[in-house]
Backbone as ProteinMPNN parsed JSONL, in Angstrom:
{"seq_chain_A": "XXXXXXXXXXXXXXXXXXXXXXXXXXXXXXXXXXXXXXXXXXXXXXXXXXXXXXXXXXXXXXXXXXXXXXXXXXXXXXXXXXXXXXXXXXXXXXXXXXXXXXXXXXXXXXXXXXXXXXXXXXXXXXXXXXXXXXXXXXXXXXXXXXXXXXXXXXXXXXXXXXXXXXXXXXXXXXXXXXXXXXXXXXXXXXXXXXXXXXXXXXXXXXXXXXXXXXXXXXXXXXXXXXXXXXX", "coords_chain_A": {"N_chain_A": [[78.895, 111.13, 94.451], [78.007, 114.564, 94.919], [74.708, 115.689, 95.902], [72.786, 117.95, 94.131], [71.685, 121.103, 95.551], [68.611, 122.574, 96.116], [67.395, 125.034, 93.794], [68.876, 127.137, 91.188], [71.912, 126.392, 89.467], [73.622, 128.61, 89.484], [72.618, 129.955, 91.742], [73.231, 128.314, 93.874], [75.963, 128.403, 93.809], [77.614, 126.733, 92.496], [78.187, 126.332, 89.797], [79.891, 125.38, 86.977], [82.274, 127.015, 84.885], [81.453, 127.953, 81.609], [83.252, 128.52, 79.699], [85.755, 127.287, 77.446], [88.441, 125.057, 78.551], [91.09, 126.498, 78.17], [93.589, 126.825, 79.18], [94.321, 124.396, 80.268], [94.439, 122.928, 77.827], [96.427, 124.311, 76.427], [98.627, 123.762, 78.068], [98.949, 121.023, 77.719], [99.383, 120.841, 74.998], [101.852, 122.219, 74.719], [103.503, 120.558, 76.462], [103.391, 118.134, 75.105], [104.757, 118.9, 72.734], [107.159, 119.451, 73.867], [107.946, 116.895, 74.604], [108.266, 115.687, 72.061], [110.438, 117.244, 71.203], [112.298, 116.23, 72.936], [113.105, 113.988, 71.71], [114.779, 114.643, 69.72], [117.943, 114.249, 68.518], [120.825, 115.261, 70.244], [119.831, 117.537, 71.565], [119.262, 116.893, 74.206], [117.191, 117.389, 76.206], [115.945, 116.192, 78.365], [117.946, 115.857, 80.228], [118.643, 118.483, 80.535], [116.465, 119.865, 81.54], [115.128, 118.39, 83.62], [114.506, 117.818, 87.072], [116.984, 117.987, 89.499], [118.04, 117.391, 92.65], [120.62, 117.98, 93.639], [121.376, 120.047, 91.899], [120.024, 122.217, 92.586], [120.631, 124.844, 93.604], [122.27, 125.94, 91.702], [120.829, 125.804, 89.34], [117.906, 126.623, 89.655], [115.571, 126.818, 88.088], [114.891, 124.442, 87.26], [113.119, 123.146, 88.998], [110.671, 123.918, 88.067], [110.625, 123.357, 85.202], [110.698, 120.644, 85.169], [108.255, 119.615, 84.763], [107.91, 119.548, 82.04], [109.237, 117.398, 80.816], [109.621, 113.946, 79.953], [109.71, 110.345, 80.436], [111.579, 108.7, 77.976], [112.227, 106.525, 75.056], [109.573, 105.776, 74.974], [106.166, 106.721, 74.919], [104.459, 106.383, 77.097], [104.725, 107.269, 79.811], [104.347, 110.006, 79.42], [101.683, 109.957, 78.276], [100.11, 108.967, 80.414], [100.345, 111.041, 82.252], [99.207, 113.143, 80.744], [96.642, 112.315, 80.168], [95.562, 112.335, 82.803], [95.809, 115.091, 83.234], [94.137, 116.149, 81.204], [91.539, 115.196, 81.837], [91.056, 115.712, 84.698], [92.131, 118.274, 84.803], [90.554, 119.763, 82.989], [88.08, 119.877, 84.331], [88.813, 121.08, 86.816], [89.854, 123.499, 85.936], [87.603, 124.781, 84.887], [86.129, 125.076, 87.221], [87.655, 126.697, 88.944], [88.592, 128.769, 87.361], [90.596, 130.406, 84.808], [93.118, 131.64, 85.49], [93.576, 131.006, 88.226], [93.682, 128.285, 88.077], [96.004, 127.957, 86.408], [97.869, 128.942, 88.199], [97.625, 126.912, 90.268], [98.67, 124.631, 88.846], [101.33, 125.499, 88.253], [102.499, 126.169, 90.754], [101.933, 123.82, 92.083], [103.683, 122.083, 90.595], [106.277, 123.092, 91.449], [105.871, 122.597, 94.112], [105.919, 119.766, 94.133], [108.615, 119.274, 93.359], [109.883, 120.523, 95.434], [109.275, 118.871, 97.682], [110.593, 116.597, 96.777], [113.185, 117.469, 97.025], [113.353, 118.213, 99.8], [112.988, 115.648, 101.047], [114.957, 114.029, 100.003], [117.992, 112.306, 100.578], [121.064, 113.83, 100.984], [123.252, 112.102, 100.546], [122.519, 110.078, 99.022], [121.362, 108.23, 96.062], [119.169, 109.452, 95.066], [119.641, 112.199, 95.349], [121.202, 112.933, 93.139], [119.764, 112.135, 91.043], [117.889, 112.244, 87.947], [114.827, 113.725, 88.127], [111.695, 113.497, 86.643], [108.785, 114.612, 84.764], [105.221, 115.506, 84.868], [103.813, 114.784, 87.057], [103.672, 115.862, 89.662], [102.378, 118.308, 89.251], [99.899, 117.354, 88.174], [98.93, 115.907, 90.317], [98.586, 117.984, 91.97], [96.379, 119.172, 90.909], [94.465, 117.233, 91.356], [94.546, 117.381, 94.031], [93.204, 119.702, 94.628], [90.518, 118.821, 94.11], [90.017, 117.413, 96.407], [89.417, 119.182, 98.354], [87.326, 119.999, 101.176], [84.368, 120.547, 100.192], [81.095, 121.511, 99.006], [80.899, 122.725, 96.77], [81.974, 121.693, 94.587], [80.894, 119.533, 92.195], [81.656, 116.467, 92.199], [82.872, 113.17, 91.947], [83.814, 112.183, 94.819], [84.71, 109.806, 96.094], [85.764, 108.413, 94.022], [87.926, 110.008, 93.444], [89.528, 109.717, 95.712], [90.063, 107.038, 95.582], [91.692, 106.99, 93.27], [93.897, 108.591, 94.152], [94.871, 106.786, 96.201], [95.496, 104.465, 94.885], [97.469, 105.335, 93.092], [99.501, 106.213, 94.876], [100.096, 103.827, 96.185], [101.041, 102.48, 94.048], [103.328, 103.959, 93.457], [104.811, 103.606, 95.792], [105.426, 100.894, 95.727], [106.694, 100.334, 93.253], [109.86, 100.748, 91.845], [111.489, 103.824, 90.995], [109.237, 105.513, 90.619], [108.334, 108.66, 91.452], [107.112, 109.162, 94.417], [107.49, 111.147, 96.167], [107.159, 113.53, 94.71], [104.495, 113.353, 94.017], [103.211, 113.493, 96.446], [103.981, 116.111, 97.323], [102.862, 117.713, 95.328], [100.169, 117.041, 95.694], [99.603, 117.919, 98.284], [100.011, 120.643, 98.021], [98.147, 121.356, 96.095], [95.746, 120.719, 97.477], [95.741, 122.65, 99.625], [95.659, 125.067, 98.075], [93.341, 124.659, 96.822], [91.45, 124.714, 98.936], [91.851, 127.447, 99.68], [90.747, 128.648, 97.406], [88.067, 127.699, 97.278], [86.803, 127.581, 99.715], [86.417, 130.035, 100.746], [84.79, 133.225, 101.255], [83.334, 134.813, 98.425], [83.985, 137.599, 97.998], [86.441, 137.854, 99.148], [88.051, 136.046, 97.993], [90.002, 136.156, 95.823], [92.132, 137.623, 96.966], [92.851, 135.998, 99.225], [93.463, 133.633, 97.908], [95.731, 134.441, 96.331], [97.445, 135.271, 98.325], [97.886, 132.872, 99.759], [99.106, 131.304, 97.741], [101.534, 132.729, 97.449], [102.631, 132.405, 99.997], [102.832, 129.649, 100.126], [104.936, 129.331, 98.175], [106.973, 130.762, 99.426], [107.209, 129.094, 101.692], [108.255, 126.815, 100.529], [110.728, 127.684, 99.479], [111.984, 128.24, 101.945], [111.977, 125.737, 103.094], [113.569, 124.314, 101.254], [115.929, 125.772, 101.492], [116.614, 125.003, 104.13], [117.095, 122.37, 103.801], [119.266, 122.431, 102.021], [121.204, 124.032, 103.316], [121.071, 123.507, 106.008], [120.391, 120.904, 108.193], [120.987, 119.137, 106.143], [123.597, 118.892, 105.464]], "CA_chain_A": [[78.699, 112.446, 93.949], [77.18, 115.422, 95.737], [73.348, 115.88, 95.328], [72.667, 119.442, 93.952], [70.789, 121.656, 96.397], [67.444, 123.295, 95.495], [67.793, 126.32, 93.17], [69.707, 127.006, 90.169], [73.375, 126.185, 89.727], [74.217, 129.928, 89.852], [72.188, 130.304, 93.078], [74.073, 127.478, 94.797], [77.369, 128.812, 93.712], [78.467, 125.6, 92.118], [78.22, 126.262, 88.412], [81.173, 125.452, 86.303], [82.405, 128.001, 83.828], [81.098, 127.329, 80.282], [84.42, 128.711, 78.781], [86.659, 126.069, 77.3], [89.615, 125.017, 79.385], [92.24, 126.903, 77.363], [95.003, 126.727, 79.866], [94.602, 122.927, 80.179], [94.752, 122.565, 76.389], [97.723, 124.888, 76.084], [99.759, 123.065, 78.811], [98.924, 119.695, 77.111], [100.051, 121.023, 73.649], [103.266, 122.553, 74.991], [104.151, 119.352, 76.966], [103.652, 117.135, 74.004], [105.757, 119.43, 71.838], [108.462, 119.296, 74.529], [108.251, 115.47, 74.44], [108.78, 115.403, 70.748], [111.729, 117.849, 71.142], [113.238, 115.361, 73.52], [113.559, 112.923, 70.786], [115.715, 115.233, 68.775], [119.329, 114.047, 68.95], [121.686, 116.386, 70.589], [119.113, 118.649, 72.469], [119.317, 116.456, 75.62], [116.301, 118.209, 77.037], [115.575, 115.457, 79.534], [118.981, 116.127, 81.236], [118.63, 119.902, 80.795], [115.235, 120.392, 82.132], [114.64, 117.539, 84.755], [114.913, 118.243, 88.387], [118.043, 117.225, 90.193], [118.268, 118.073, 93.882], [121.99, 118.527, 93.795], [121.6, 121.272, 91.075], [118.88, 123.299, 92.85], [121.192, 126.106, 93.908], [122.958, 126.432, 90.468], [119.803, 125.83, 88.322], [116.609, 126.445, 90.437], [114.405, 126.731, 87.191], [114.539, 122.922, 86.956], [111.876, 122.824, 89.845], [109.386, 124.075, 87.216], [110.775, 122.765, 83.965], [110.572, 119.281, 85.273], [106.942, 119.165, 84.187], [107.882, 119.411, 80.51], [110.14, 116.359, 80.274], [108.999, 112.688, 80.425], [110.582, 109.178, 80.082], [111.596, 108.452, 76.591], [111.359, 107.064, 73.893], [108.229, 105.366, 75.088], [105.285, 107.834, 75.299], [103.547, 105.845, 78.167], [104.771, 108.117, 80.876], [103.598, 111.288, 78.933], [100.272, 109.788, 78.047], [99.537, 108.809, 81.63], [100.095, 112.385, 82.893], [98.357, 114.004, 79.967], [95.279, 111.909, 80.421], [95.161, 112.888, 84.068], [95.719, 116.543, 82.972], [92.994, 116.446, 80.434], [90.179, 114.881, 82.484], [91.031, 116.413, 85.983], [92.373, 119.705, 84.619], [89.393, 120.463, 82.403], [87.125, 120.122, 85.361], [89.216, 122.014, 87.832], [89.939, 124.889, 85.431], [86.188, 125.375, 84.882], [85.649, 125.359, 88.597], [88.438, 127.679, 89.587], [88.943, 129.792, 86.355], [91.854, 130.124, 84.086], [94.392, 132.111, 86.176], [93.814, 130.214, 89.403], [94.149, 126.957, 87.599], [97.484, 128.024, 86.097], [98.659, 129.038, 89.578], [97.684, 125.575, 90.874], [99.628, 123.839, 88.005], [102.828, 125.965, 88.324], [102.951, 126.07, 92.158], [101.971, 122.376, 92.339], [104.89, 121.61, 90.021], [107.336, 123.511, 92.304], [105.647, 121.792, 95.335], [106.377, 118.443, 94.035], [110.025, 119.353, 93.362], [110.401, 120.867, 96.809], [109.123, 117.738, 98.372], [111.645, 115.623, 96.49], [114.389, 118.113, 97.651], [113.299, 118.043, 101.359], [112.929, 114.131, 101.495], [116.09, 113.366, 99.407], [119.258, 112.249, 101.41], [122.115, 114.237, 100.21], [124.304, 111.152, 100.344], [121.83, 108.95, 98.304], [121.292, 108.363, 94.603], [118.078, 110.472, 94.861], [120.289, 113.539, 95.306], [121.716, 113.215, 91.846], [118.857, 111.515, 90.05], [117.03, 113.186, 87.185], [113.392, 113.514, 88.406], [110.997, 114.014, 85.428], [107.323, 114.338, 84.586], [104.248, 116.462, 85.375], [103.043, 114.152, 88.072], [103.472, 116.8, 90.799], [101.33, 119.29, 88.817], [98.663, 116.593, 88.025], [98.447, 115.59, 91.668], [98.081, 119.301, 92.554], [95.013, 119.467, 90.342], [93.651, 116.267, 92.127], [94.469, 117.861, 95.519], [92.073, 120.675, 94.565], [89.348, 117.935, 94.226], [89.942, 116.817, 97.777], [88.955, 120.225, 99.188], [86.079, 119.667, 101.711], [83.416, 121.539, 99.881], [80.024, 120.976, 98.209], [80.908, 123.571, 95.528], [82.462, 120.791, 93.444], [80.057, 118.35, 92.011], [82.532, 115.508, 91.747], [82.843, 111.886, 92.667], [84.907, 112.277, 95.762], [85.178, 108.514, 96.196], [86.689, 108.076, 92.809], [89.195, 110.784, 93.535], [90.273, 109.148, 96.823], [90.617, 105.749, 95.093], [92.696, 107.314, 92.369], [95.145, 108.932, 94.903], [95.354, 105.594, 96.951], [96.122, 103.494, 93.863], [98.721, 105.877, 92.631], [100.455, 106.177, 95.973], [100.449, 102.421, 96.425], [101.874, 102.052, 92.927], [104.524, 104.628, 93.661], [105.623, 103.006, 96.908], [105.833, 99.523, 95.433], [107.481, 100.232, 91.99], [110.996, 101.594, 91.914], [111.567, 104.769, 89.895], [108.217, 106.416, 90.624], [108.636, 109.794, 92.492], [106.016, 109.385, 95.208], [107.597, 112.432, 96.898], [106.577, 114.615, 93.956], [103.081, 113.172, 94.109], [102.779, 114.041, 97.744], [104.168, 117.518, 97.368], [101.858, 118.277, 94.506], [98.85, 116.81, 96.23], [99.301, 118.846, 99.49], [99.968, 122.071, 97.474], [96.83, 121.489, 95.451], [94.771, 120.772, 98.477], [95.788, 123.949, 100.221], [95.186, 126.072, 97.134], [91.848, 124.39, 96.611], [90.718, 125.262, 100.048], [91.879, 128.801, 99.568], [89.899, 129.014, 96.322], [86.729, 127.241, 97.413], [86.176, 127.712, 101.083], [86.538, 131.515, 101.241], [83.679, 133.936, 100.576], [83.76, 135.286, 97.016], [84.636, 138.824, 97.917], [87.861, 137.818, 99.611], [88.718, 134.824, 97.358], [91.178, 136.43, 95.042], [93.158, 138.008, 97.911], [93.209, 134.894, 100.002], [94.148, 132.718, 97.065], [96.956, 135.023, 95.962], [98.348, 135.294, 99.55], [98.099, 131.506, 100.014], [100.046, 130.923, 96.695], [102.805, 133.403, 97.7], [102.944, 131.847, 101.286], [103.355, 128.293, 99.762], [106.248, 129.375, 97.519], [107.944, 131.175, 100.531], [107.496, 127.928, 102.569], [108.986, 125.919, 99.812], [111.984, 128.205, 99.514], [112.514, 128.059, 103.304], [112.257, 124.245, 103.361], [114.64, 124.097, 100.483], [117.076, 126.226, 102.12], [116.811, 124.127, 105.243], [117.744, 121.073, 103.313], [120.632, 122.697, 101.296], [122.258, 124.7, 104.146], [120.802, 123.022, 107.386], [120.762, 119.577, 108.54], [121.35, 118.13, 105.085], [125.115, 118.809, 105.303]], "C_chain_A": [[77.641, 113.313, 94.679], [75.709, 115.599, 95.044], [73.165, 117.41, 95.353], [71.567, 119.903, 94.91], [69.665, 122.294, 95.569], [67.95, 124.577, 94.898], [68.727, 126.106, 91.963], [71.201, 126.827, 90.403], [74.029, 127.438, 90.14], [73.858, 130.263, 91.389], [73.004, 129.496, 94.202], [75.502, 127.688, 94.766], [78.222, 127.678, 93.258], [78.561, 125.332, 90.598], [79.654, 126.279, 87.878], [81.185, 126.492, 85.133], [82.083, 127.27, 82.523], [82.22, 127.614, 79.271], [85.226, 127.515, 78.642], [87.923, 126.252, 78.073], [90.887, 125.264, 78.609], [93.569, 126.621, 77.959], [95.473, 125.251, 79.882], [95.117, 122.503, 78.787], [96.126, 123.109, 76.025], [98.852, 124.179, 76.712], [99.943, 121.742, 78.126], [99.732, 119.838, 75.775], [101.575, 121.258, 73.897], [104.08, 121.23, 75.542], [104.431, 118.296, 75.958], [104.759, 117.628, 73.07], [107.206, 119.267, 72.576], [108.924, 117.828, 74.468], [108.861, 115.114, 73.079], [110.156, 116.032, 70.515], [112.714, 117.05, 71.844], [113.929, 114.332, 72.677], [114.489, 113.338, 69.735], [117.145, 114.931, 69.222], [120.167, 115.327, 69.31], [121.123, 117.467, 71.512], [119.271, 118.189, 73.916], [118.343, 117.187, 76.523], [115.961, 117.522, 78.364], [116.66, 115.767, 80.576], [119.095, 117.632, 81.542], [117.541, 120.445, 81.665], [114.695, 119.523, 83.358], [115.161, 118.191, 86.048], [115.914, 117.314, 89.106], [118.291, 117.951, 91.498], [119.619, 118.747, 94.082], [122.223, 119.793, 93.006], [120.661, 122.353, 91.429], [119.461, 124.599, 93.059], [121.689, 126.755, 92.546], [121.77, 126.629, 89.362], [118.362, 125.556, 88.952], [115.375, 126.351, 89.472], [113.965, 125.262, 86.963], [113.281, 122.451, 87.824], [110.673, 123.072, 89.086], [109.47, 123.387, 85.95], [110.685, 121.256, 83.839], [109.26, 118.768, 84.768], [106.841, 118.979, 82.744], [108.553, 118.199, 80.045], [109.566, 114.98, 80.894], [109.932, 111.604, 79.921], [110.456, 109.038, 78.477], [112.348, 107.232, 76.216], [109.924, 106.718, 74.074], [107.283, 106.44, 75.588], [104.294, 107.586, 76.542], [103.432, 106.884, 79.289], [104.055, 109.488, 80.625], [102.108, 111.111, 78.925], [99.491, 109.636, 79.435], [99.286, 110.16, 82.251], [99.229, 113.213, 82.145], [96.921, 113.517, 80.091], [94.742, 112.405, 81.663], [94.96, 114.392, 83.869], [94.476, 116.9, 82.319], [91.66, 116.295, 81.138], [90.113, 115.812, 83.851], [91.134, 117.856, 85.731], [91.25, 120.413, 83.934], [88.31, 120.807, 83.49], [87.572, 121.172, 86.31], [89.346, 123.477, 87.301], [88.523, 125.475, 85.242], [85.639, 125.765, 86.166], [86.419, 126.545, 89.148], [88.616, 128.957, 88.652], [90.313, 129.802, 85.897], [93.125, 130.43, 84.972], [94.603, 131.262, 87.444], [94.229, 128.775, 89.035], [95.636, 126.91, 87.211], [98.324, 128.128, 87.327], [98.795, 127.63, 90.268], [98.745, 124.697, 90.193], [101.09, 124.211, 88.352], [103.262, 125.758, 89.763], [102.925, 124.604, 92.62], [103.214, 121.644, 91.75], [106.109, 121.887, 90.978], [107.14, 122.721, 93.605], [106.114, 120.465, 95.298], [107.884, 118.38, 93.97], [110.597, 119.657, 94.75], [110.255, 119.659, 97.692], [110.202, 116.683, 98.176], [112.877, 116.179, 97.091], [114.434, 117.805, 99.092], [113.491, 116.56, 101.688], [114.238, 113.372, 100.944], [117.257, 113.357, 100.34], [120.366, 112.703, 100.492], [123.28, 113.189, 99.795], [123.708, 109.817, 99.658], [121.864, 109.23, 96.813], [120.228, 109.306, 94.177], [118.57, 111.861, 94.779], [120.81, 113.921, 93.965], [120.966, 112.584, 90.733], [118.093, 112.546, 89.311], [115.547, 112.795, 87.399], [112.62, 114.173, 87.241], [109.448, 113.789, 85.588], [106.578, 115.454, 85.253], [103.396, 115.898, 86.388], [102.724, 115.109, 89.223], [102.386, 117.767, 90.379], [99.93, 118.549, 88.702], [98.06, 116.359, 89.367], [98.015, 116.844, 92.35], [96.611, 119.557, 92.147], [94.026, 118.396, 91.09], [93.539, 116.729, 93.611], [93.275, 118.899, 95.647], [90.673, 119.915, 94.818], [89.07, 117.388, 95.462], [89.507, 117.877, 98.841], [87.526, 119.873, 99.775], [84.983, 120.679, 101.354], [82.294, 120.951, 99.027], [79.946, 121.813, 96.961], [81.322, 122.841, 94.327], [81.553, 119.55, 93.365], [80.892, 117.292, 91.386], [82.346, 114.222, 92.505], [84.038, 111.724, 93.551], [85.555, 110.887, 96.044], [86.163, 108.046, 95.144], [88.023, 108.752, 92.967], [90.181, 110.18, 94.595], [90.908, 107.857, 96.324], [91.75, 105.932, 94.176], [93.988, 107.68, 93.116], [95.643, 107.663, 95.565], [96.055, 104.69, 96.035], [97.423, 104.039, 93.378], [99.845, 106.042, 93.694], [101.004, 104.828, 96.202], [101.324, 102.099, 95.324], [103.315, 102.686, 93.07], [105.432, 104.101, 94.648], [106.13, 101.624, 96.561], [106.836, 99.451, 94.194], [108.606, 101.271, 92.055], [111.059, 102.526, 90.745], [110.44, 105.732, 89.897], [108.472, 107.41, 91.738], [107.311, 109.998, 93.264], [106.097, 110.716, 96.001], [106.979, 113.609, 96.058], [105.084, 114.491, 93.967], [102.586, 113.759, 95.342], [102.987, 115.471, 97.798], [103.22, 118.169, 96.585], [100.498, 118.188, 95.076], [98.547, 117.797, 97.383], [99.27, 120.275, 99.009], [98.598, 122.306, 96.8], [95.638, 121.615, 96.366], [94.563, 122.103, 99.284], [95.312, 125.04, 99.331], [93.768, 125.865, 96.871], [91.035, 124.88, 97.671], [90.726, 126.717, 100.039], [90.934, 129.364, 98.575], [88.462, 128.754, 96.53], [86.086, 127.431, 98.667], [86.097, 129.124, 101.593], [85.431, 132.281, 100.584], [84.198, 134.645, 99.428], [84.439, 136.654, 97.093], [86.082, 138.917, 98.408], [88.66, 136.739, 98.954], [89.89, 135.161, 96.612], [92.346, 136.831, 95.959], [93.75, 136.849, 98.699], [93.96, 133.901, 99.117], [95.585, 133.165, 96.687], [98.084, 134.913, 97.187], [98.734, 133.83, 99.878], [99.184, 130.991, 99.018], [101.466, 131.494, 96.98], [103.429, 132.683, 99.018], [103.426, 130.371, 100.992], [104.743, 128.353, 99.174], [107.285, 129.771, 98.529], [108.262, 129.919, 101.337], [108.419, 126.956, 101.885], [110.412, 126.439, 99.802], [112.762, 127.971, 100.829], [112.882, 126.649, 103.561], [113.424, 123.82, 102.557], [116.01, 124.493, 100.995], [117.637, 125.448, 103.34], [117.558, 122.921, 104.902], [119.153, 121.321, 102.741], [121.617, 123.217, 102.343], [122.126, 124.177, 105.584], [121.335, 121.669, 107.652], [121.296, 118.606, 107.48], [122.902, 117.949, 105.061], [125.872, 118.872, 106.695]], "O_chain_A": [[76.547, 112.851, 95.002], [75.572, 115.641, 93.822], [73.343, 118.071, 96.376], [70.589, 119.177, 95.084], [69.849, 122.51, 94.371], [68.872, 125.175, 95.453], [69.282, 125.024, 91.77], [71.678, 127.113, 91.501], [74.888, 127.431, 91.022], [74.685, 130.764, 92.151], [73.357, 130.01, 95.263], [76.222, 127.191, 95.632], [79.412, 127.623, 93.57], [78.963, 124.248, 90.175], [80.489, 127.087, 88.284], [80.155, 126.756, 84.513], [82.414, 126.094, 82.368], [82.213, 127.082, 78.16], [85.397, 126.763, 79.601], [88.433, 127.358, 78.252], [91.683, 124.347, 78.408], [94.528, 126.23, 77.294], [96.614, 124.874, 79.616], [96.12, 121.8, 78.658], [96.908, 122.417, 75.373], [99.9, 123.971, 76.099], [101.097, 121.348, 77.957], [100.633, 119.047, 75.493], [102.429, 120.567, 73.342], [105.179, 120.928, 75.077], [105.486, 117.661, 75.923], [105.613, 116.84, 72.661], [108.231, 118.995, 71.951], [110.111, 117.544, 74.304], [109.824, 114.354, 72.978], [110.966, 115.493, 69.76], [113.89, 117.096, 71.484], [115.065, 113.9, 72.874], [114.957, 112.526, 68.936], [117.507, 115.379, 70.309], [120.102, 116.336, 68.608], [121.868, 118.21, 72.151], [119.403, 119.04, 74.797], [118.762, 117.578, 77.612], [115.719, 118.192, 79.368], [116.313, 115.93, 81.746], [119.556, 118.032, 82.611], [117.73, 121.391, 82.431], [113.812, 120.021, 84.056], [116.105, 118.98, 86.063], [115.72, 116.111, 89.279], [118.741, 119.096, 91.444], [119.748, 119.86, 94.591], [123.125, 120.564, 93.335], [120.496, 123.315, 90.679], [118.779, 125.552, 92.683], [121.527, 127.954, 92.321], [121.822, 127.578, 88.579], [117.757, 124.495, 88.804], [114.302, 125.905, 89.877], [112.85, 124.952, 86.545], [112.538, 121.543, 87.451], [109.647, 122.475, 89.412], [108.458, 122.813, 85.546], [110.613, 120.657, 82.765], [109.153, 117.605, 84.38], [105.901, 118.38, 82.221], [108.452, 117.94, 78.845], [109.142, 114.878, 82.045], [110.82, 111.857, 79.106], [109.414, 109.233, 77.851], [113.159, 106.837, 77.053], [109.08, 107.302, 73.395], [107.572, 107.042, 76.622], [103.483, 108.43, 76.922], [102.352, 107.325, 79.683], [103.313, 110.012, 81.455], [101.352, 111.927, 79.453], [98.37, 110.124, 79.573], [98.184, 110.436, 82.727], [98.497, 113.995, 82.751], [96.028, 114.364, 80.113], [93.603, 112.87, 81.698], [93.948, 114.909, 84.342], [93.78, 117.82, 82.748], [90.779, 117.15, 81.044], [89.162, 116.575, 84.021], [90.385, 118.645, 86.306], [90.987, 121.574, 84.25], [87.74, 121.899, 83.506], [86.809, 122.09, 86.609], [89.05, 124.468, 87.969], [88.356, 126.674, 85.466], [84.794, 126.655, 86.263], [85.795, 127.372, 89.812], [88.769, 130.071, 89.154], [91.175, 129.231, 86.565], [94.019, 129.603, 85.146], [95.73, 130.838, 87.7], [95.076, 128.177, 89.7], [96.394, 126.017, 87.592], [99.359, 127.476, 87.465], [99.856, 127.236, 90.752], [99.597, 124.102, 90.853], [101.924, 123.369, 88.684], [104.338, 125.199, 89.978], [103.756, 124.181, 93.425], [103.719, 120.698, 92.354], [106.875, 120.966, 91.262], [108.116, 122.219, 94.163], [106.671, 119.975, 96.281], [108.428, 117.428, 94.53], [111.629, 119.127, 95.163], [111.18, 119.447, 98.477], [110.666, 116.006, 99.093], [113.63, 115.395, 97.67], [115.395, 117.22, 99.592], [114.199, 116.297, 102.66], [114.546, 112.259, 101.369], [117.52, 114.419, 100.905], [120.617, 112.134, 99.43], [124.082, 113.403, 98.886], [124.265, 108.72, 99.712], [122.314, 110.282, 96.356], [120.301, 109.907, 93.105], [117.908, 112.679, 94.14], [120.87, 115.108, 93.646], [121.452, 112.498, 89.605], [117.681, 113.568, 89.861], [115.077, 111.749, 86.952], [112.901, 115.324, 86.907], [108.945, 112.974, 86.36], [107.113, 116.228, 86.047], [102.313, 116.43, 86.628], [101.589, 115.139, 89.698], [101.494, 118.012, 91.191], [98.912, 119.109, 89.107], [96.866, 116.566, 89.579], [97.157, 116.799, 93.232], [95.78, 120.059, 92.904], [92.879, 118.737, 91.381], [92.55, 116.473, 94.297], [92.514, 118.921, 96.614], [89.838, 120.345, 95.613], [87.962, 116.891, 95.666], [89.269, 117.562, 100.007], [86.629, 119.503, 99.017], [84.703, 121.58, 102.145], [82.534, 119.944, 98.36], [79.026, 121.643, 96.161], [81.084, 123.261, 93.195], [81.461, 118.709, 94.259], [80.889, 117.17, 90.161], [81.736, 114.192, 93.574], [85.095, 111.23, 93.158], [86.771, 110.79, 96.211], [87.187, 107.406, 95.384], [89.082, 108.192, 92.682], [91.399, 110.137, 94.422], [92.082, 107.582, 96.571], [92.709, 105.162, 94.226], [95.055, 107.166, 92.784], [96.853, 107.452, 95.495], [97.126, 104.18, 96.364], [98.399, 103.298, 93.256], [101.027, 106.001, 93.351], [102.207, 104.651, 96.392], [102.347, 101.461, 95.572], [104.331, 102.032, 92.836], [106.651, 104.099, 94.472], [107.179, 101.217, 97.06], [107.705, 98.58, 94.155], [108.381, 102.461, 92.276], [110.739, 102.137, 89.622], [110.579, 106.76, 89.235], [108.796, 107.016, 92.859], [106.488, 110.835, 92.892], [105.108, 111.313, 96.425], [106.375, 114.532, 96.606], [104.425, 115.529, 93.926], [101.595, 114.489, 95.313], [102.102, 116.11, 98.365], [102.696, 119.181, 97.048], [99.719, 119.136, 94.976], [97.477, 118.399, 97.473], [98.525, 121.072, 99.578], [97.996, 123.369, 96.956], [94.707, 122.394, 96.164], [93.455, 122.564, 99.557], [94.585, 125.912, 99.808], [93.026, 126.833, 96.706], [89.973, 125.442, 97.406], [89.689, 127.296, 100.364], [90.352, 130.425, 98.804], [87.642, 129.512, 96.012], [84.856, 127.447, 98.716], [85.746, 129.365, 102.749], [85.136, 132.013, 99.42], [85.358, 135.055, 99.402], [85.386, 136.89, 96.343], [86.814, 139.87, 98.143], [89.82, 136.521, 99.302], [90.857, 134.413, 96.762], [93.47, 136.389, 95.719], [94.967, 136.722, 98.833], [94.993, 133.375, 99.531], [96.522, 132.367, 96.722], [99.26, 134.57, 97.058], [99.883, 133.607, 100.259], [100.102, 130.294, 99.451], [102.466, 130.807, 96.77], [104.631, 132.422, 99.058], [104.391, 129.936, 101.62], [105.63, 127.59, 99.556], [108.379, 129.208, 98.531], [109.427, 129.67, 101.649], [109.266, 126.335, 102.527], [111.299, 125.644, 100.112], [113.932, 127.592, 100.857], [113.921, 126.348, 104.147], [114.241, 123.041, 103.048], [117.01, 123.774, 100.962], [118.838, 125.27, 103.545], [118.496, 122.494, 105.575], [120.081, 120.54, 102.949], [122.795, 122.868, 102.265], [123.058, 124.406, 106.355], [122.489, 121.325, 107.399], [121.885, 117.555, 107.733], [123.392, 116.897, 104.652], [127.101, 118.817, 106.732]]}, "name": "protein", "num_of_chains": 1, "seq": "XXXXXXXXXXXXXXXXXXXXXXXXXXXXXXXXXXXXXXXXXXXXXXXXXXXXXXXXXXXXXXXXXXXXXXXXXXXXXXXXXXXXXXXXXXXXXXXXXXXXXXXXXXXXXXXXXXXXXXXXXXXXXXXXXXXXXXXXXXXXXXXXXXXXXXXXXXXXXXXXXXXXXXXXXXXXXXXXXXXXXXXXXXXXXXXXXXXXXXXXXXXXXXXXXXXXXXXXXXXXXXXXXXXXXXX"}
């Protein structure tokens, strides 16, 4: 954990907002409600909202709605992601502010889906598999914590261990989308750097341009996979 510098937290520029993490709590509640709706017979939300690379052109919104659906009927997958969202998200939201945190979560979700699309082989089962869960978004939040700055008073070693263990688990256990983890992590890291390593007067502009640039990059990479060497 970083040692605070001399002076008040406000003077060092590392104070966390005292406002409650309303975005984190709202996302958590909405995701839990979505999981309960998954259990309603006939709705088939998992199949309607999950991300399927083969359906990207026809149903591109799935790249975002994937964060709403989790493995059913067991709540373990949901709980694992929501625990990460609650602890990491509460901290990061207080550090970045509400709107920047929401951007990290949403763009991180799409970043995870984009990585799945880019790395999926069009002639493999991954191309038609239902990819589910908020793991990409949660890893985007963790990616913010990896930004090389002293403005975040966090246990960096613990964050690195968390990332290493989860990637190891994802590579060893079939059915875990390590691609979504990677895409979310990289997206969050870039956005975290844009939010935390830039002078305050230019921070909003740089962060917004970075977010837009990442989305454009994802669209271009997806188009390359769908229309380029993929076929």
